C-alpha positions in Angstrom: -16.7 2.2 -10.9 -17.8 1.6 -7.2 -19.4 -1.7 -6.5 -17.7 -2.7 -3.2 -19.0 -3.2 0.3 -16.0 -2.0 2.3 -14.2 0.2 -0.2 -15.0 3.1 -2.5 -13.2 3.6 -5.8 -13.2 6.8 -7.8 -11.0 7.5 -10.8 -10.2 11.1 -11.9 -7.2 12.5 -13.9 -5.8 9.0 -14.2 -5.7 8.7 -10.4 -7.5 5.9 -8.6 -8.6 6.9 -5.1 -9.4 3.9 -2.9 -11.1 4.8 0.4 -11.8 2.3 3.1 -15.4 2.8 4.0 -16.4 1.3 7.3 -16.3 4.5 9.3 -18.6 3.2 12.0 -16.1 0.4 12.6 -13.0 2.6 12.3 -12.4 0.8 8.9 -11.7 -2.5 10.7 -10.8 -5.1 8.1 -13.6 -7.8 8.0 -13.8 -10.8 5.7 -15.3 -8.8 2.8 -12.4 -6.3 3.0 -9.7 -8.8 2.4 -11.5 -10.2 -0.7 -12.4 -6.8 -2.1 -8.9 -5.3 -1.5 -7.4 -8.1 -3.5 -9.9 -7.8 -6.3 -9.7 -4.0 -6.5 -6.0 -3.7 -6.7 -5.8 -6.4 -9.4 -8.4 -4.4 -11.2 -6.4 -1.2 -10.9 -3.3 -3.1 -12.1 -5.2 -4.2 -15.3 -6.7 -0.8 -16.1 -4.5 1.0 -18.7 -6.0 4.4 -17.9 -4.9 4.4 -14.3 -1.4 5.7 -13.6 -1.3 6.1 -9.8 -3.4 5.1 -6.8 -4.1 6.7 -3.5 -5.4 4.9 -0.4 -7.2 6.6 2.5 -9.8 5.9 5.1 -13.2 7.5 5.6 -14.3 8.6 9.1 -12.1 9.3 12.2 -9.4 6.8 11.5 -7.4 5.3 8.7 -7.9 1.7 10.0 -8.2 -0.1 13.3 -6.7 -3.2 11.6 -8.2 -6.7 11.4 -11.8 -6.9 12.6 -11.6 -8.6 16.0 -14.8 -10.6 15.4 -13.2 -12.0 12.2 -10.0 -12.8 14.1 -11.9 -14.7 16.8 -13.8 -16.6 14.1 -10.5 -17.6 12.4 -9.0 -18.9 15.6 -12.1 -20.8 16.7 -13.4 -21.8 13.3 -14.6 -25.1 12.2 -12.9 -27.8 14.2 -11.4 -30.9 12.7 -10.6 -34.2 14.4 -7.1 -34.0 12.9 -5.2 -30.9 14.3 -2.8 -30.9 11.4 -5.6 -30.5 8.9 -7.2 -27.7 10.9 -3.9 -25.9 11.1 -3.3 -26.4 7.4 -6.7 -24.8 6.7 -5.9 -21.8 8.9 -2.5 -21.4 7.2 -4.1 -21.3 3.8 -6.5 -18.6 5.0 -3.6 -16.5 6.2 -1.8 -16.9 2.9 -4.9 -15.9 1.0 -5.3 -12.8 3.2 -1.6 -11.9 2.6 -2.4 -11.7 -1.2 -4.6 -8.7 -0.5 -1.6 -6.5 0.4 0.7 -8.3 -2.0 -1.7 -7.1 -4.7 -0.8 -3.5 -3.6 2.9 -4.2 -3.5 2.8 -5.8 -7.0 0.4 -3.3 -8.5 2.1 -1.8 -11.6 1.3 1.8 -10.6 2.6 3.6 -7.5 0.3 3.4 -4.5 0.3 6.3 -2.1 -1.1 6.0 1.5 -2.8 9.0 3.0 -3.1 8.3 6.8 -5.1 10.2 9.4 -6.1 9.1 12.9 -5.3 5.6 13.9 -3.3 3.2 11.7 -3.2 0.0 13.8 -2.2 -3.6 13.2 -3.4 -4.5 9.7 -3.4 -0.8 8.8 0.4 -0.9 9.2 0.6 -4.0 7.1 -1.3 -2.2 4.4 0.7 1.0 4.3 4.0 -1.0 4.4 2.9 -2.5 1.0 2.4 1.0 -0.4 5.1 3.0 -2.3 4.9 6.2 -0.2 3.2 7.3 3.0 1.9 10.7 4.1 0.0 11.5 7.3 -1.7 14.1 9.4 -0.2 15.5 12.6 -2.8 13.6 14.7 -2.0 10.3 13.0 -0.6 7.4 15.1 0.8 4.0 14.2 0.8 0.8 16.3 2.0 -2.7 15.4 -0.7 -4.1 17.7 -0.4 -7.9 17.0 2.0 -8.6 19.9 -0.6 -7.3 22.4 -3.1 -9.9 21.2 -0.7 -12.8 21.2 0.2 -12.8 17.5 3.2 -12.1 15.3 2.2 -9.6 12.6 1.6 -11.8 9.6 0.3 -9.6 6.7 3.6 -8.1 5.7 4.8 -5.6 8.3 7.7 -7.7 9.6 8.8 -8.4 6.0 8.4 -4.9 4.4 8.8 -2.4 7.3 12.6 -3.1 7.8 13.2 -1.7 4.3 11.3 1.4 5.3 12.3 2.3 8.8 15.3 -0.1 9.3 15.6 -3.4 11.1 16.3 -2.1 14.6 13.4 0.4 14.6 11.0 -2.2 13.2 12.0 -4.6 16.0 11.4 -2.0 18.7 7.9 -1.2 17.4 7.0 -4.9 16.8 8.3 -6.1 20.2 6.8 -3.3 22.3 3.6 -2.4 20.4 4.1 1.2 21.3 2.4 4.1 19.6 4.3 6.2 17.0 2.8 9.7 16.4 2.8 11.5 13.1 5.9 13.7 13.8 7.9 10.6 15.0 6.8 8.7 11.9 8.4 11.4 9.8 11.5 11.3 11.9 12.0 7.5 11.5 11.2 7.5 7.8 7.8 5.8 8.0 6.1 8.7 6.3 7.5 11.2 3.8 5.7 14.3 5.1 3.3 15.3 7.9 0.3 17.6 7.1 -1.7 19.7 9.6 -5.0 18.1 8.9 -6.8 15.6 6.6 -7.9 18.1 4.0 -4.4 19.6 3.5 -3.0 16.1 3.4 -5.4 14.9 0.7 -4.7 18.1 -1.3 -0.9 17.5 -1.0 -1.1 13.8 -1.8 -3.3 14.4 -4.8 -0.9 17.0 -6.1 1.9 14.4 -5.9 -0.3 11.8 -7.6 -1.1 14.2 -10.5 2.6 14.9 -10.9 3.3 11.2 -11.2 0.4 10.7 -13.5 1.9 13.2 -16.0 5.1 11.1 -16.3 5.6 8.4 -19.0 3.6 5.4 -17.6 5.9 2.7 -18.8 8.9 4.5 -17.2 7.1 4.8 -13.9 6.1 1.2 -14.1 9.7 0.1 -14.8 11.0 2.3 -12.0 8.6 0.7 -9.5 9.5 -2.8 -10.7 13.2 -2.1 -10.3 12.8 -0.7 -6.8 10.8 -3.7 -5.7 13.2 -6.2 -7.3 16.2 -4.5 -5.7 14.5 -4.7 -2.3 14.4 -8.5 -2.6 17.7 -9.2 -4.5 21.4 -8.3 -4.4 22.8 -5.1 -6.0 24.4 -7.1 -8.8 21.1 -8.9 -9.6 19.3 -5.6 -9.6 21.7 -4.0 -12.0 21.5 -7.0 -14.4 17.7 -6.9 -14.3 17.4 -3.2 -15.0 19.8 -3.5 -18.0 17.6 -6.2 -19.4 14.4 -4.3 -18.6 15.5 -1.1 -20.3 16.9 -2.9 -23.3 13.5 -4.4 -23.9 11.0 -1.9 -22.4 12.2 1.6 -23.4 9.4 3.3 -25.4 10.7 5.1 -28.5 7.4 7.0 -28.6 7.7 8.2 -25.1 11.3 9.3 -25.5 10.5 11.1 -28.7 7.5 12.8 -27.1 9.5 13.9 -24.0 12.2 15.4 -26.2 9.8 17.2 -28.5 7.9 18.6 -25.6 11.1 20.0 -24.0 12.1 21.6 -27.3 8.7 23.1 -27.8 8.4 24.1 -24.1 5.1 22.4 -23.7 3.7 19.7 -21.4 4.2 16.2 -22.8 1.3 13.9 -23.5 2.0 10.2 -23.1 -0.3 7.3 -24.2 -1.8 5.1 -21.5 
């Protein structure tokens, strides 16, 4: 299932493992990455046999963020006599890149980030779009954009306040300071810190397998409700979940769950 230049994809036990695979460049996000990330997560979203996804990075670091060569090309790209048209072209490119991480956010299955080493700039944008985050003790996180004269524009400023709170997000975004693994756990950026990458991957895959055993429509509905509530009022969220459950509860899944409990066996749910 792996036909990507910057990513690898393996699927086992209904878990899609996506690994960024530019280790020699610290998994810097070049032009090919943005296209492939968007395509891959839309592919995962459409694959009925996948129930959860895990994102990690090959090599020493999770990701160094956007490839600086690509960034320079974006800012000094093809010139146009009309400045407004040149700006409009750049804006459309940024919006298209944003879709790469929106594809993670909107993916119907939970996406878990497993982070080791550096998670910088675009790496933080990426993990902010994931459902849960886990890291190693040597991991560190930096919202780097302010240091290169930019406002983070791939989702960090929009999603991270819902994860670490508004004040903490502002501190990290304004200062560009480094957050270590233990502090990341303290501020709620990650759920758990592991001693090393192997123990982290073992622990994350165990969590992924547990999720994969649950009724997939119920997991999908739960993710949809959480995401909807993030962007709407409590009243709107309650109304939406009532409508969703009224139309989406699976009688087959409920029956299987009850029968499995009575028989004291593991349930088996359809994809």
